[in-house]
N, CA and C of each residue as an Amber inpcrd file, in Angstrom:
protein
   171
  -1.2650000  10.6890000  -0.0140000  -0.2660000   9.7780000  -0.5110000
  -0.9420000   8.5030000  -1.0220000  -1.1160000   8.4200000  -2.2920000
  -1.6910000   7.2570000  -2.9840000  -3.1070000   6.9190000  -2.5130000
  -4.0270000   7.8940000  -2.5080000  -5.3910000   7.6090000  -2.0560000
  -6.1290000   6.6060000  -2.9400000  -5.6780000   6.4480000  -4.1880000
  -6.3050000   5.4670000  -5.0670000  -5.8390000   4.0450000  -4.7440000
  -4.8080000   3.9100000  -3.9060000  -4.2760000   2.6050000  -3.5340000
  -4.6680000   2.1660000  -2.1260000  -5.0150000   3.1240000  -1.2640000
  -5.2850000   2.8160000   0.1410000  -6.6130000   3.3960000   0.5970000
  -7.2510000   2.7190000   1.5260000  -8.4530000   3.2130000   2.1880000
  -8.2960000   2.9210000   3.6820000  -8.9130000   3.7630000   4.4950000
  -8.9050000   3.5540000   5.9390000 -10.0600000   2.6190000   6.2820000
  -9.7620000   1.5640000   7.0300000 -10.7720000   0.5960000   7.4400000
 -11.6830000   1.2110000   8.5000000 -12.9910000   1.0870000   8.3030000
 -13.9470000   1.5570000   9.3020000 -13.9420000   0.6380000  10.5190000
 -13.4950000  -0.5830000  10.3220000 -13.4810000  -1.5800000  11.3930000
 -12.4200000  -1.2730000  12.4530000 -11.1750000  -1.0090000  12.0160000
 -10.0890000  -0.8270000  12.9810000  -9.2750000   0.4580000  12.7830000
  -9.6140000   1.2570000  11.7710000  -8.9170000   2.5110000  11.5380000
  -7.5630000   2.3740000  10.8690000  -7.2160000   1.1720000  10.4690000
  -5.9380000   0.9470000   9.7950000  -6.0900000   1.1240000   8.2940000
  -4.9910000   1.4110000   7.6370000  -4.9840000   1.5690000   6.1900000
  -5.0070000   0.2010000   5.5170000  -5.7710000   0.1000000   4.4250000
  -5.9080000  -1.1550000   3.6860000  -5.4360000  -0.9320000   2.2540000
  -4.5590000  -1.7980000   1.7550000  -4.0920000  -1.7340000   0.3700000
  -5.1590000  -2.3580000  -0.5260000  -5.7060000  -1.5550000  -1.4250000
  -6.7790000  -2.0240000  -2.3040000  -6.2430000  -2.9440000  -3.3960000
  -7.0680000  -3.8630000  -3.8430000  -6.7590000  -4.8170000  -4.9090000
  -5.5180000  -5.6500000  -4.5940000  -5.3120000  -5.9350000  -3.3130000
  -4.1390000  -6.7140000  -2.9110000  -4.5390000  -8.1370000  -2.5420000
  -3.5340000  -8.9970000  -2.4620000  -3.7130000 -10.3840000  -2.0680000
  -3.1260000 -10.5390000  -0.6670000  -3.8960000 -11.1350000   0.2430000
  -3.4340000 -11.3390000   1.6160000  -2.7420000 -12.6950000   1.7250000
  -1.4670000 -12.6680000   2.0880000  -0.6910000 -13.8920000   2.2970000
  -0.0670000 -13.8330000   3.6810000  -0.6030000 -14.6050000   4.5930000
  -0.0860000 -14.6880000   5.9600000   0.0060000 -13.3230000   6.6340000
  -1.0180000 -12.4870000   6.4290000  -1.0570000 -11.1870000   7.0630000
  -0.3570000 -10.0830000   6.3030000   0.2910000 -10.4060000   5.1920000
   0.9500000  -9.4060000   4.3570000   0.1120000  -9.1960000   3.1040000
  -0.1840000  -7.9560000   2.8010000  -0.9760000  -7.6370000   1.6150000
  -0.0280000  -7.2620000   0.4890000  -0.1750000  -7.9330000  -0.6430000
   0.7320000  -7.7620000  -1.7720000  -0.0450000  -7.3290000  -3.0030000
   0.5140000  -6.3620000  -3.7180000  -0.0700000  -5.8920000  -4.9660000
   1.0240000  -5.9090000  -6.0280000   0.7950000  -6.6460000  -7.1040000
   1.7440000  -6.6830000  -8.2130000   1.1000000  -5.9690000  -9.3920000
   1.8280000  -4.9990000  -9.9430000   1.2890000  -4.2280000 -11.0540000
   2.4220000  -3.7530000 -11.9570000   2.2200000  -3.7980000 -13.2620000
   3.2410000  -3.2930000 -14.1860000   3.2020000  -1.7610000 -14.3230000
   2.2480000  -1.1090000 -13.6800000   2.0610000   0.3370000 -13.7800000
   3.0800000   1.0880000 -12.9110000   3.9890000   1.8160000 -13.5390000
   5.0220000   2.5540000 -12.8040000   4.4600000   3.6830000 -11.9570000
   3.3120000   4.2370000 -12.3270000   2.7380000   5.3220000 -11.5300000
   2.2980000   4.8070000 -10.1620000   1.8710000   3.5500000 -10.0920000
   1.5090000   2.9440000  -8.8090000   2.7530000   2.8030000  -7.9410000
   3.8590000   2.4280000  -8.5350000   5.1220000   2.2920000  -7.8080000
   5.5280000   3.6350000  -7.2060000   5.5110000   4.6770000  -8.0110000
   5.9050000   6.0060000  -7.5380000   4.9850000   6.4900000  -6.4150000
   3.6870000   6.2720000  -6.5590000   2.7290000   6.6960000  -5.5360000
   2.9720000   5.9590000  -4.2230000   3.3180000   4.6850000  -4.3060000
   3.5580000   3.9130000  -3.0990000   4.8950000   4.2550000  -2.4480000
   5.8710000   4.6880000  -3.2160000   7.1260000   5.1860000  -2.6410000
   6.8320000   6.4180000  -1.7830000   5.9650000   7.3080000  -2.2750000
   5.5790000   8.5020000  -1.5110000   4.8000000   8.1140000  -0.2590000
   3.9110000   7.1280000  -0.3780000   3.1370000   6.6670000   0.7760000
   4.0580000   6.0480000   1.8210000   5.0500000   5.3110000   1.3660000
   6.0240000   4.7060000   2.2890000   6.7730000   5.7840000   3.0630000
   7.1890000   6.8360000   2.3800000   7.9250000   7.9270000   3.0230000
   7.0580000   8.6610000   4.0480000   5.7620000   8.7330000   3.7990000
   4.8510000   9.4580000   4.6800000   4.2730000   8.5960000   5.8020000
   4.4730000   7.2960000   5.7450000   3.8860000   6.3770000   6.7260000
   4.5050000   6.6050000   8.1130000   3.6920000   6.9490000   9.1140000
   4.2300000   7.2430000  10.4410000   4.7070000   6.0030000  11.2080000
   4.2560000   4.8190000  10.8200000   4.6580000   3.6040000  11.5370000
   5.6350000   2.7490000  10.7350000   6.0460000   3.2360000   9.5750000
   7.0740000   2.5590000   8.7680000   6.7190000   1.1040000   8.4470000
   5.4760000   0.8650000   8.0490000   4.9920000  -0.4980000   7.7980000
   4.9310000  -0.8490000   6.3160000   5.0470000   0.1400000   5.4250000
   4.9190000  -0.0890000   3.9860000   6.2870000  -0.4710000   3.3860000
   6.2580000  -1.5560000   2.6270000   7.4580000  -1.9950000   1.9160000
   7.1330000  -2.0030000   0.4260000   8.0240000  -1.4160000  -0.3830000
   7.7800000  -1.3150000  -1.8220000   8.9650000  -1.8980000  -2.5540000
   8.6770000  -2.7790000  -3.5130000   9.7230000  -3.3840000  -4.3330000
   9.3190000  -3.2830000  -5.7920000  10.2770000  -3.0070000  -6.6430000
  10.0140000  -2.9980000  -8.0790000  10.6930000  -4.2130000  -8.6870000
   9.8980000  -5.0380000  -9.3720000  10.4280000  -6.2460000  -9.9850000
  10.2820000  -6.1920000 -11.4840000
């Protein structure tokens, strides 16, 4: 689910959103690419801890 957008951290084993901006512990990625949006919707659905939030603006 969106392997081009996420990597597993070797430090803590958590997933990291690539090319994102960290604001107060929240990682944000803004992109006009609709394929990224669709891939992240699938990643959100597959996330076992329900931590991914996706918005289209």
